[in-house]
C-alpha positions as CSV (number, residue, x, y, z in Angstrom):
1,M,0.0,0.0,0.0
2,R,2.8,2.4,0.9
3,K,4.6,1.7,-2.3
4,L,1.4,2.4,-4.3
5,L,1.0,5.8,-2.5
6,I,4.6,6.7,-3.3
7,S,4.2,5.7,-6.9
8,L,1.0,7.8,-7.2
9,T,2.8,10.8,-5.6
10,V,5.6,10.6,-8.1
11,I,3.2,10.4,-11.0
12,L,1.3,13.5,-9.7
13,M,4.6,15.4,-9.3
14,M,5.7,14.6,-12.8
15,A,2.3,15.6,-14.2
16,F,2.5,18.9,-12.3
17,L,6.0,19.7,-13.6
18,A,5.0,18.9,-17.2
19,A,2.0,21.2,-16.9
20,C,4.2,24.0,-15.5
21,M,6.6,23.6,-18.4
22,E,3.8,23.6,-20.9
23,E,2.3,26.8,-19.4
24,E,5.8,28.4,-19.5
25,D,6.0,27.7,-23.2
26,E,2.6,29.1,-23.8
27,N,3.6,32.3,-22.1
28,G,6.3,32.8,-24.7
29,N,9.4,31.8,-22.7
30,E,12.0,29.9,-24.6
31,S,12.1,26.1,-24.4
32,A,14.6,23.7,-25.6
33,D,14.1,21.6,-28.8
34,E,15.0,17.9,-29.1
35,N,18.7,18.8,-29.5
36,G,18.7,20.9,-26.3
37,E,19.0,24.2,-28.3
38,A,16.9,27.3,-27.6
39,A,13.6,27.4,-29.6
40,E,13.2,30.3,-32.0
41,T,10.5,33.0,-31.5
42,L,8.6,34.1,-34.5
43,V,8.8,37.9,-35.0
44,E,8.2,40.6,-37.5
45,T,10.8,43.4,-38.1
46,A,11.2,46.8,-39.7
47,E,14.2,48.8,-40.6
48,A,15.4,51.8,-38.6
49,S,15.9,54.9,-40.7
50,E,17.6,58.2,-40.4
51,G,16.2,61.6,-41.2
52,D,13.8,64.3,-39.9
53,L,10.7,63.5,-38.0
54,V,7.9,66.1,-38.4
55,I,5.5,66.2,-35.5
56,E,2.0,67.1,-36.7
57,R,-1.1,68.4,-34.9
58,S,-4.5,67.5,-36.1
59,I,-7.0,70.4,-36.5
60,Y,-10.6,69.9,-37.3
61,G,-12.9,72.1,-39.4
62,R,-15.8,72.0,-41.9
63,T,-16.1,72.3,-45.6
64,S,-18.2,74.8,-47.6
65,P,-18.4,76.0,-51.2
66,A,-15.5,78.3,-52.1
67,S,-18.0,80.9,-53.3
68,T,-21.8,81.4,-53.2
69,N,-23.8,83.9,-55.3
70,P,-27.4,84.7,-54.5
71,V,-29.8,85.0,-57.4
72,M,-31.7,88.2,-56.8
73,V,-34.5,90.0,-58.6
74,E,-34.6,93.8,-59.1
75,N,-38.4,94.2,-58.6
76,P,-40.9,91.9,-56.9
77,G,-43.3,90.0,-59.1
78,E,-44.7,86.7,-60.2
79,I,-42.5,83.9,-61.5
80,D,-43.5,83.3,-65.2
81,T,-41.0,80.6,-66.0
82,I,-38.1,78.8,-64.3
83,E,-35.4,77.4,-66.6
84,V,-33.4,75.5,-64.0
85,E,-33.7,73.0,-61.1
86,T,-31.7,72.4,-57.9
87,G,-28.5,70.6,-58.8
88,D,-28.2,72.0,-62.4
89,Q,-24.9,73.5,-63.5
90,V,-25.1,76.9,-65.1
91,E,-22.6,79.3,-66.7
92,E,-22.4,83.0,-66.2
93,D,-25.3,84.9,-67.9
94,D,-27.4,81.7,-68.3
95,L,-31.2,82.3,-68.0
96,I,-32.5,81.3,-64.6
97,A,-36.1,82.6,-64.7
98,T,-38.5,85.2,-66.1
99,I,-40.4,87.4,-63.7
100,T,-43.6,89.4,-64.5
101,T,-43.4,92.7,-62.6
102,A,-45.2,96.0,-62.5
103,A,-42.4,97.4,-64.8
104,G,-42.8,94.5,-67.2
105,N,-41.1,91.2,-67.7
106,Q,-37.6,90.7,-66.2
107,D,-35.1,88.0,-67.2
108,I,-33.1,86.7,-64.2
109,T,-29.6,85.5,-65.2
110,A,-26.7,83.8,-63.5
111,A,-24.1,86.2,-62.1
112,A,-21.5,83.4,-62.0
113,A,-20.9,79.8,-63.0
114,G,-21.8,77.0,-60.5
115,E,-24.5,74.7,-59.2
116,I,-28.0,75.8,-58.5
117,T,-28.9,75.3,-54.8
118,N,-31.7,76.4,-52.5
119,L,-34.2,76.9,-55.3
120,E,-37.6,76.5,-53.5
121,A,-39.9,78.7,-55.6
122,N,-42.2,77.4,-58.4
123,E,-43.8,79.0,-61.5
124,G,-46.7,81.2,-60.5
125,D,-45.2,82.1,-57.1
126,M,-44.8,85.6,-56.0
127,I,-41.2,86.6,-55.1
128,S,-39.8,89.7,-53.4
129,N,-36.6,91.5,-54.1
130,E,-35.4,91.0,-50.5
131,D,-34.7,87.2,-50.5
132,P,-32.7,85.3,-53.2
133,L,-34.6,83.2,-55.7
134,A,-31.7,80.6,-55.5
135,I,-28.0,80.3,-54.7
136,I,-25.3,79.5,-57.2
137,A,-22.5,77.6,-55.4
138,D,-19.0,76.7,-56.6
139,F,-18.4,73.1,-55.5
140,D,-15.4,72.5,-57.8
141,T,-13.3,74.3,-55.3
142,M,-14.2,73.9,-51.6
143,S,-13.3,76.0,-48.7
144,V,-12.5,74.6,-45.2
145,A,-12.6,76.8,-42.1
146,F,-10.9,76.2,-38.7
147,S,-11.2,78.0,-35.4
148,V,-8.0,77.7,-33.4
149,T,-6.3,79.0,-30.3
150,A,-3.5,81.7,-30.4
151,N,-0.8,79.1,-30.0
152,V,-2.1,77.0,-32.9
153,Q,-2.7,80.1,-35.1
154,S,1.0,80.7,-35.1
155,L,1.5,77.3,-36.8
156,F,-0.3,78.4,-40.0
157,S,1.0,80.7,-42.8
158,I,-0.7,81.9,-45.9
159,E,0.0,79.7,-49.0
160,D,1.0,76.7,-46.8
161,S,0.0,73.4,-48.5
162,L,-1.3,71.0,-45.9
163,T,-2.6,67.4,-46.1
164,T,-6.3,67.2,-45.2
165,M,-8.4,64.1,-44.6
166,V,-12.2,64.1,-45.4
167,N,-14.1,60.8,-45.2
168,D,-10.8,58.8,-45.4
169,N,-9.9,60.7,-48.7
170,E,-6.7,62.8,-48.8
171,Y,-6.7,66.3,-50.2
172,E,-4.2,69.2,-50.3
173,T,-5.4,72.4,-48.7
174,E,-3.8,75.7,-49.5
175,I,-4.2,78.1,-46.6
176,T,-5.7,81.4,-47.8
177,A,-6.4,83.3,-44.6
178,V,-4.9,83.4,-41.1
179,N,-6.8,85.9,-39.0
180,K,-5.0,87.8,-36.3
181,M,-8.3,89.0,-34.6
182,P,-10.4,86.4,-32.7
183,D,-14.1,85.8,-33.4
184,D,-16.9,85.9,-30.9
185,T,-15.8,82.7,-29.4
186,G,-12.3,84.0,-28.7
187,L,-10.7,81.7,-31.3
188,Y,-8.9,82.7,-34.5
189,P,-10.4,81.8,-37.9
190,V,-8.2,80.0,-40.4
191,E,-9.3,79.3,-43.9
192,G,-8.1,77.2,-46.8
193,T,-9.2,75.9,-50.2
194,L,-9.0,72.4,-51.8
195,D,-9.9,71.0,-55.2
196,N,-13.1,68.9,-55.4
197,E,-12.5,67.4,-58.9
198,D,-13.9,64.1,-57.9
199,G,-17.1,65.7,-56.6
200,N,-17.1,63.7,-53.3
201,L,-16.9,66.8,-51.1
202,L,-20.2,68.3,-49.8
203,A,-20.8,71.3,-47.6
204,G,-20.6,70.6,-43.9
205,M,-18.2,67.7,-44.0
206,I,-15.6,67.4,-41.2
207,A,-12.1,68.0,-42.4
208,R,-8.9,67.1,-40.5
209,V,-5.8,69.0,-41.4
210,A,-2.3,68.0,-40.3
211,V,-0.2,71.1,-39.5
212,P,3.5,70.6,-38.6
213,E,4.2,71.5,-35.0
214,N,7.7,70.4,-34.4
215,R,10.6,68.9,-36.3
216,V,13.4,66.6,-35.0
217,E,16.3,66.7,-37.4
218,D,19.0,64.1,-38.3
219,T,17.6,61.4,-36.0
220,V,17.1,57.7,-35.9
221,I,13.5,56.8,-36.6
222,V,11.8,53.5,-35.7
223,P,8.2,52.3,-35.8
224,T,6.4,53.4,-32.6
225,Q,5.2,49.8,-32.4
226,A,8.8,48.7,-31.8
227,I,9.2,50.7,-28.6
228,V,8.9,48.8,-25.2
229,E,8.6,51.0,-22.1
230,E,9.2,49.4,-18.7
231,D,10.2,50.8,-15.3
232,D,10.8,54.3,-16.7
233,E,13.1,52.9,-19.4
234,A,12.5,52.5,-23.2
235,Y,14.2,49.9,-25.4
236,V,13.8,48.0,-28.6
237,Y,14.9,44.6,-29.7
238,V,17.5,44.7,-32.5
239,V,18.1,41.5,-34.5
240,N,21.8,40.8,-35.1
241,D,23.5,38.7,-37.7
242,D,23.2,35.6,-35.4
243,M,19.4,36.1,-35.4
244,E,19.4,37.1,-31.8
245,A,17.2,39.8,-30.4
246,V,19.4,42.2,-28.5
247,Q,17.6,44.5,-26.0
248,T,18.8,48.0,-26.8
249,T,18.1,51.0,-24.6
250,V,16.9,54.1,-26.4
251,T,15.9,57.6,-25.5
252,I,12.7,58.8,-27.0
253,Q,12.9,62.3,-28.5
254,E,9.5,62.7,-30.0
255,S,6.8,60.1,-30.7
256,Q,3.8,59.9,-33.1
257,T,1.3,57.2,-33.8
258,D,3.4,55.6,-36.5
259,E,7.0,56.7,-36.0
260,T,9.2,57.6,-33.1
261,A,12.5,59.6,-33.1
262,I,15.1,58.1,-30.7
263,E,18.7,58.5,-29.6
264,S,20.9,55.5,-29.0
265,D,24.7,55.0,-29.3
266,D,24.0,51.3,-30.3
267,M,21.7,51.9,-33.2
268,Q,22.0,53.2,-36.7
269,E,20.2,53.3,-40.0
270,G,19.3,49.9,-41.4
271,D,19.1,48.0,-38.1
272,E,16.3,45.5,-38.0
273,V,14.0,46.1,-35.0
274,V,11.3,43.8,-33.8
275,V,7.8,45.2,-34.3
276,D,5.7,42.1,-33.5
277,G,6.5,39.4,-31.1
278,H,8.8,41.5,-28.9
279,M,6.5,41.3,-25.9
280,V,7.6,37.6,-25.3
281,L,11.3,38.2,-26.1
282,T,14.2,38.2,-23.7
283,D,17.6,39.7,-24.3
284,G,19.6,37.5,-26.6
285,G,16.7,35.3,-27.5
286,V,16.9,33.5,-30.9
287,V,14.3,34.7,-33.4
288,D,12.9,33.6,-36.7
289,V,11.9,36.6,-38.8
290,V,8.6,36.2,-40.8
291,E,6.8,38.4,-43.2
292,G,3.8,40.4,-41.9
293,E,0.3,40.3,-43.5
Protein backbone atom coordinates (compact mmCIF):
# COMPACT_ATOMS: atom_id res chain seq x y z
CA MET A 1 0.00 0.00 0.00
CA ARG A 2 2.80 2.38 0.93
CA LYS A 3 4.63 1.69 -2.35
CA LEU A 4 1.40 2.42 -4.26
CA LEU A 5 1.01 5.77 -2.51
CA ILE A 6 4.64 6.67 -3.28
CA SER A 7 4.18 5.71 -6.95
CA LEU A 8 1.00 7.83 -7.20
CA THR A 9 2.78 10.77 -5.57
CA VAL A 10 5.65 10.56 -8.05
CA ILE A 11 3.24 10.41 -11.00
CA LEU A 12 1.33 13.46 -9.75
CA MET A 13 4.55 15.44 -9.30
CA MET A 14 5.71 14.59 -12.82
CA ALA A 15 2.34 15.63 -14.25
CA PHE A 16 2.48 18.90 -12.30
CA LEU A 17 6.00 19.70 -13.59
CA ALA A 18 4.99 18.89 -17.16
CA ALA A 19 1.98 21.22 -16.88
CA CYS A 20 4.18 24.01 -15.53
CA MET A 21 6.64 23.60 -18.42
CA GLU A 22 3.77 23.64 -20.93
CA GLU A 23 2.34 26.82 -19.37
CA GLU A 24 5.77 28.43 -19.50
CA ASP A 25 6.04 27.68 -23.22
CA GLU A 26 2.55 29.11 -23.85
CA ASN A 27 3.58 32.33 -22.11
CA GLY A 28 6.31 32.77 -24.68
CA ASN A 29 9.41 31.77 -22.68
CA GLU A 30 12.04 29.89 -24.59
CA SER A 31 12.11 26.13 -24.36
CA ALA A 32 14.62 23.65 -25.64
CA ASP A 33 14.10 21.59 -28.75
CA GLU A 34 14.99 17.91 -29.13
CA ASN A 35 18.70 18.80 -29.48
CA GLY A 36 18.69 20.91 -26.34
CA GLU A 37 18.98 24.17 -28.29
CA ALA A 38 16.87 27.27 -27.56
CA ALA A 39 13.64 27.41 -29.58
CA GLU A 40 13.16 30.29 -31.99
CA THR A 41 10.53 32.97 -31.46
CA LEU A 42 8.60 34.11 -34.53
CA VAL A 43 8.84 37.88 -34.97
CA GLU A 44 8.23 40.61 -37.54
CA THR A 45 10.78 43.36 -38.07
CA ALA A 46 11.18 46.76 -39.71
CA GLU A 47 14.24 48.82 -40.63
CA ALA A 48 15.36 51.81 -38.60
CA SER A 49 15.91 54.90 -40.73
CA GLU A 50 17.65 58.25 -40.40
CA GLY A 51 16.15 61.63 -41.24
CA ASP A 52 13.83 64.30 -39.94
CA LEU A 53 10.68 63.46 -38.00
CA VAL A 54 7.93 66.06 -38.37
CA ILE A 55 5.49 66.16 -35.47
CA GLU A 56 2.03 67.11 -36.70
CA ARG A 57 -1.05 68.39 -34.89
CA SER A 58 -4.53 67.52 -36.11
CA ILE A 59 -6.97 70.42 -36.48
CA TYR A 60 -10.65 69.90 -37.34
CA GLY A 61 -12.89 72.12 -39.44
CA ARG A 62 -15.82 71.99 -41.88
CA THR A 63 -16.12 72.30 -45.63
CA SER A 64 -18.23 74.79 -47.57
CA PRO A 65 -18.42 75.97 -51.20
CA ALA A 66 -15.53 78.25 -52.11
CA SER A 67 -18.02 80.87 -53.32
CA THR A 68 -21.77 81.43 -53.24
CA ASN A 69 -23.75 83.94 -55.29
CA PRO A 70 -27.40 84.73 -54.52
CA VAL A 71 -29.82 84.99 -57.44
CA MET A 72 -31.72 88.24 -56.79
CA VAL A 73 -34.52 90.01 -58.64
CA GLU A 74 -34.65 93.80 -59.13
CA ASN A 75 -38.39 94.15 -58.59
CA PRO A 76 -40.92 91.91 -56.85
CA GLY A 77 -43.32 90.03 -59.10
CA GLU A 78 -44.73 86.70 -60.23
CA ILE A 79 -42.52 83.92 -61.54
CA ASP A 80 -43.50 83.31 -65.16
CA THR A 81 -40.97 80.59 -66.05
CA ILE A 82 -38.10 78.79 -64.28
CA GLU A 83 -35.41 77.41 -66.56
CA VAL A 84 -33.36 75.45 -63.98
CA GLU A 85 -33.71 72.98 -61.12
CA THR A 86 -31.72 72.44 -57.93
CA GLY A 87 -28.50 70.63 -58.85
CA ASP A 88 -28.25 72.03 -62.39
CA GLN A 89 -24.92 73.46 -63.55
CA VAL A 90 -25.08 76.92 -65.06
CA GLU A 91 -22.63 79.27 -66.70
CA GLU A 92 -22.40 83.00 -66.19
CA ASP A 93 -25.33 84.86 -67.89
CA ASP A 94 -27.41 81.67 -68.30
CA LEU A 95 -31.17 82.34 -68.01
CA ILE A 96 -32.50 81.31 -64.59
CA ALA A 97 -36.11 82.58 -64.66
CA THR A 98 -38.49 85.17 -66.10
CA ILE A 99 -40.42 87.40 -63.69
CA THR A 100 -43.57 89.42 -64.47
CA THR A 101 -43.36 92.71 -62.58
CA ALA A 102 -45.20 96.02 -62.53
CA ALA A 103 -42.43 97.37 -64.75
CA GLY A 104 -42.76 94.50 -67.24
CA ASN A 105 -41.06 91.15 -67.73
CA GLN A 106 -37.62 90.69 -66.20
CA ASP A 107 -35.06 88.03 -67.16
CA ILE A 108 -33.05 86.67 -64.21
CA THR A 109 -29.59 85.45 -65.23
CA ALA A 110 -26.70 83.77 -63.46
CA ALA A 111 -24.10 86.16 -62.07
CA ALA A 112 -21.46 83.39 -61.99
CA ALA A 113 -20.91 79.79 -63.00
CA GLY A 114 -21.76 77.04 -60.53
CA GLU A 115 -24.46 74.72 -59.23
CA ILE A 116 -28.03 75.79 -58.46
CA THR A 117 -28.95 75.28 -54.79
CA ASN A 118 -31.73 76.43 -52.46
CA LEU A 119 -34.24 76.85 -55.28
CA GLU A 120 -37.60 76.49 -53.54
CA ALA A 121 -39.93 78.69 -55.63
CA ASN A 122 -42.24 77.44 -58.37
CA GLU A 123 -43.78 79.00 -61.48
CA GLY A 124 -46.70 81.19 -60.47
CA ASP A 125 -45.23 82.06 -57.06
CA MET A 126 -44.82 85.64 -55.98
CA ILE A 127 -41.23 86.62 -55.14
CA SER A 128 -39.79 89.66 -53.41
CA ASN A 129 -36.56 91.47 -54.10
CA GLU A 130 -35.40 90.96 -50.51
CA ASP A 131 -34.73 87.20 -50.54
CA PRO A 132 -32.72 85.29 -53.16
CA LEU A 133 -34.56 83.16 -55.68
CA ALA A 134 -31.73 80.60 -55.46
CA ILE A 135 -28.01 80.27 -54.67
CA ILE A 136 -25.27 79.51 -57.19
CA ALA A 137 -22.49 77.65 -55.41
CA ASP A 138 -19.00 76.71 -56.63
CA PHE A 139 -18.44 73.10 -55.52
CA ASP A 140 -15.44 72.52 -57.82
CA THR A 141 -13.30 74.35 -55.29
CA MET A 142 -14.21 73.91 -51.63
CA SER A 143 -13.34 76.04 -48.65
CA VAL A 144 -12.46 74.65 -45.23
CA ALA A 145 -12.65 76.78 -42.09
CA PHE A 146 -10.94 76.16 -38.74
CA SER A 147 -11.17 77.96 -35.41
CA VAL A 148 -7.95 77.69 -33.41
CA THR A 149 -6.26 79.03 -30.30
CA ALA A 150 -3.54 81.69 -30.43
CA ASN A 151 -0.78 79.08 -30.02
CA VAL A 152 -2.10 76.98 -32.90
CA GLN A 153 -2.74 80.06 -35.07
CA SER A 154 1.02 80.68 -35.13
CA LEU A 155 1.53 77.30 -36.83
CA PHE A 156 -0.30 78.45 -39.99
CA SER A 157 1.00 80.66 -42.78
CA ILE A 158 -0.75 81.87 -45.92
CA GLU A 159 0.01 79.69 -48.98
CA ASP A 160 0.96 76.70 -46.80
CA SER A 161 0.00 73.42 -48.49
CA LEU A 162 -1.27 70.96 -45.88
CA THR A 163 -2.60 67.42 -46.06
CA THR A 164 -6.30 67.18 -45.23
CA MET A 165 -8.42 64.08 -44.65
CA VAL A 166 -12.16 64.09 -45.40
CA ASN A 167 -14.06 60.79 -45.17
CA ASP A 168 -10.76 58.84 -45.42
CA ASN A 169 -9.88 60.66 -48.66
CA GLU A 170 -6.72 62.76 -48.83
CA TYR A 171 -6.67 66.29 -50.23
CA GLU A 172 -4.18 69.16 -50.32
CA THR A 173 -5.38 72.36 -48.68
CA GLU A 174 -3.84 75.74 -49.50
CA ILE A 175 -4.16 78.15 -46.59
CA THR A 176 -5.71 81.40 -47.83
CA ALA A 177 -6.44 83.33 -44.62
CA VAL A 178 -4.95 83.40 -41.11
CA ASN A 179 -6.84 85.93 -39.01
CA LYS A 180 -5.04 87.84 -36.29
CA MET A 181 -8.28 88.95 -34.64
CA PRO A 182 -10.41 86.42 -32.69
CA ASP A 183 -14.06 85.82 -33.43
CA ASP A 184 -16.93 85.93 -30.92
CA THR A 185 -15.76 82.65 -29.37
CA GLY A 186 -12.27 83.98 -28.70
CA LEU A 187 -10.73 81.70 -31.33
CA TYR A 188 -8.86 82.68 -34.49
CA PRO A 189 -10.41 81.78 -37.88
CA VAL A 190 -8.16 80.04 -40.41
CA GLU A 191 -9.34 79.27 -43.93
CA GLY A 192 -8.09 77.22 -46.85
CA THR A 193 -9.19 75.86 -50.22
CA LEU A 194 -9.04 72.40 -51.76
CA ASP A 195 -9.95 70.99 -55.15
CA ASN A 196 -13.12 68.92 -55.45
CA GLU A 197 -12.48 67.45 -58.87
CA ASP A 198 -13.93 64.06 -57.89
CA GLY A 199 -17.10 65.74 -56.61
CA ASN A 200 -17.06 63.75 -53.35
CA LEU A 201 -16.92 66.79 -51.07
CA LEU A 202 -20.16 68.26 -49.77
CA ALA A 203 -20.79 71.31 -47.64
CA GLY A 204 -20.61 70.65 -43.90
CA MET A 205 -18.21 67.69 -43.99
CA ILE A 206 -15.64 67.39 -41.20
CA ALA A 207 -12.08 67.96 -42.43
CA ARG A 208 -8.92 67.06 -40.48
CA VAL A 209 -5.80 68.99 -41.44
CA ALA A 210 -2.32 67.98 -40.28
CA VAL A 211 -0.21 71.06 -39.45
CA PRO A 212 3.52 70.65 -38.61
CA GLU A 213 4.16 71.53 -34.97
CA ASN A 214 7.74 70.39 -34.39
CA ARG A 215 10.64 68.85 -36.29
CA VAL A 216 13.39 66.56 -35.00
CA GLU A 217 16.31 66.71 -37.43
CA ASP A 218 18.95 64.09 -38.29
CA THR A 219 17.62 61.43 -35.98
CA VAL A 220 17.10 57.67 -35.93
CA ILE A 221 13.46 56.81 -36.65
CA VAL A 222 11.79 53.52 -35.73
CA PRO A 223 8.18 52.35 -35.84
CA THR A 224 6.43 53.36 -32.62
CA GLN A 225 5.21 49.77 -32.38
CA ALA A 226 8.81 48.65 -31.77
CA ILE A 227 9.17 50.69 -28.56
CA VAL A 228 8.88 48.84 -25.23
CA GLU A 229 8.58 50.99 -22.10
CA GLU A 230 9.17 49.43 -18.72
CA ASP A 231 10.23 50.82 -15.33
CA ASP A 232 10.81 54.33 -16.72
CA GLU A 233 13.08 52.85 -19.41
CA ALA A 234 12.51 52.52 -23.15
CA TYR A 235 14.15 49.91 -25.35
CA VAL A 236 13.82 48.04 -28.63
CA TYR A 237 14.94 44.60 -29.74
CA VAL A 238 17.53 44.72 -32.53
CA VAL A 239 18.05 41.50 -34.51
CA ASN A 240 21.79 40.85 -35.09
CA ASP A 241 23.51 38.69 -37.70
CA ASP A 242 23.21 35.63 -35.43
CA MET A 243 19.42 36.05 -35.42
CA GLU A 244 19.44 37.07 -31.78
CA ALA A 245 17.18 39.79 -30.39
CA VAL A 246 19.41 42.23 -28.52
CA GLN A 247 17.62 44.45 -26.02
CA THR A 248 18.85 47.98 -26.81
CA THR A 249 18.10 50.96 -24.57
CA VAL A 250 16.91 54.10 -26.38
CA THR A 251 15.95 57.64 -25.47
CA ILE A 252 12.66 58.85 -26.97
CA GLN A 253 12.93 62.33 -28.50
CA GLU A 254 9.47 62.66 -30.04
CA SER A 255 6.75 60.12 -30.69
CA GLN A 256 3.82 59.88 -33.08
CA THR A 257 1.28 57.16 -33.76
CA ASP A 258 3.36 55.56 -36.52
CA GLU A 259 6.96 56.71 -35.98
CA THR A 260 9.22 57.64 -33.07
CA ALA A 261 12.48 59.59 -33.07
CA ILE A 262 15.08 58.06 -30.74
CA GLU A 263 18.67 58.49 -29.57
CA SER A 264 20.94 55.50 -29.04
CA ASP A 265 24.69 54.97 -29.30
CA ASP A 266 24.04 51.34 -30.26
CA MET A 267 21.69 51.90 -33.19
CA GLN A 268 22.01 53.16 -36.73
CA GLU A 269 20.15 53.32 -40.02
CA GLY A 270 19.31 49.88 -41.42
CA ASP A 271 19.10 48.03 -38.09
CA GLU A 272 16.27 45.51 -37.98
CA VAL A 273 14.00 46.15 -35.00
CA VAL A 274 11.26 43.80 -33.82
CA VAL A 275 7.76 45.24 -34.28
CA ASP A 276 5.68 42.13 -33.53
CA GLY A 277 6.51 39.36 -31.11
CA HIS A 278 8.77 41.51 -28.93
CA MET A 279 6.51 41.26 -25.88
CA VAL A 280 7.58 37.64 -25.32
CA LEU A 281 11.27 38.16 -26.06
CA THR A 282 14.19 38.19 -23.66
CA ASP A 283 17.60 39.72 -24.27
CA GLY A 284 19.63 37.46 -26.58
CA GLY A 285 16.69 35.29 -27.53
CA VAL A 286 16.89 33.49 -30.88
CA VAL A 287 14.31 34.65 -33.40
CA ASP A 288 12.90 33.63 -36.75
CA VAL A 289 11.85 36.64 -38.85
CA VAL A 290 8.62 36.19 -40.79
CA GLU A 291 6.76 38.45 -43.19
CA GLY A 292 3.75 40.36 -41.90
CA GLU A 293 0.35 40.28 -43.53
